[in-house]
C-alpha positions in Angstrom: 15.2 16.0 2.1 11.1 14.9 1.4 11.6 16.6 -1.7 15.1 14.9 -2.6 12.9 11.1 -1.1 10.2 12.4 -3.3 12.3 12.6 -6.2 14.3 10.1 -5.9 11.4 7.5 -5.4 10.3 9.1 -9.2 14.0 8.3 -10.2 15.5 6.4 -8.7 18.8 5.8 -11.2 19.0 9.8 -11.1 22.2 9.7 -9.0 21.8 13.5 -8.6 18.9 13.1 -5.9 21.2 11.0 -3.8 24.1 13.6 -4.0 21.9 15.9 -3.2 20.0 14.0 -0.2 23.8 13.1 0.9 24.2 16.7 1.4 21.8 17.8 3.8 22.4 14.4 6.0 25.8 15.8 5.4 24.7 19.1 6.7 22.7 17.7 9.2 26.0 15.9 11.0 23.4 12.4 10.3 27.3 10.7 8.4 25.8 7.3 8.6 22.8 8.3 6.4 25.4 10.6 4.3 27.3 7.0 3.2 24.5 5.7 2.7 22.4 8.4 0.4 26.3 8.6 -1.3 27.3 5.5 -1.6 24.0 5.0 -3.7 25.0 8.2 -5.8 28.5 7.2 -6.6 27.1 2.8 -7.4 25.0 5.6 -10.4 27.8 7.6 -11.7 30.9 7.0 -9.9 33.1 10.2 -11.7 30.6 12.3 -9.3 33.5 14.0 -7.5 31.7 15.9 -5.0 29.8 13.1 -3.9 33.0 11.4 -3.1 34.4 14.1 -1.5 31.4 13.8 0.5 31.3 10.8 1.2 35.2 11.0 2.3 34.3 13.1 5.0 31.5 11.6 6.4 33.6 8.1 6.9 36.6 11.4 8.0 33.9 11.8 10.5 32.7 8.6 11.5 36.6 8.0 12.3 36.7 5.5 9.1 39.7 6.6 8.6 41.1 3.6 6.0 37.5 4.1 3.9 37.9 7.8 4.3 41.8 7.8 2.6 40.2 5.6 -0.1 37.6 8.2 -0.8 40.0 11.1 -0.6 42.5 9.4 -3.1 40.1 8.2 -5.6 39.0 12.2 -5.6 42.8 13.1 -6.2 42.5 10.9 -9.4 40.0 12.6 -10.7 40.6 15.6 -10.1 44.2 16.5 -8.4 43.8 20.1 -7.7 40.3 20.0 -6.0 40.5 23.1 -3.8 39.1 21.5 -0.9 42.5 19.0 -0.3 44.9 21.6 0.4 42.7 22.0 3.5 43.2 18.0 3.8 47.0 17.6 3.3 47.7 17.0 6.7 45.2 15.4 7.6 45.3 12.9 5.2 49.2 12.7 5.5 48.7 11.7 9.0 46.2 9.0 8.1 48.5 7.4 5.2 50.9 7.1 8.2 49.2 5.2 10.2 48.2 2.9 7.5 51.5 1.8 6.4 52.3 1.7 10.5 49.7 -0.6 11.2 50.6 -2.5 7.4 54.3 -2.8 9.0 52.9 -4.2 12.3 51.1 -7.0 11.1 
């Protein structure tokens, strides 16, 4: 983590450094920090599907279902055949049903 933090200090506009910090935080299950680092990486490179996926997973772990769902859908728009999405298919379908039910009851 220290090495990647040093890299982002030296090159703050390099998305790759922030993406790697995101991965470290995710591995450490520090999901709030992961969201911040991934968000910065995606701001710098909005086509980084891996980081978008990590951002969605961290939001999912934080129980921020609507935001996680939005990021998962963003990943699918760019990379519809992403292998990791297969194991999340049931969760995504359930989250969409819950979101639609909330909108219908509001």
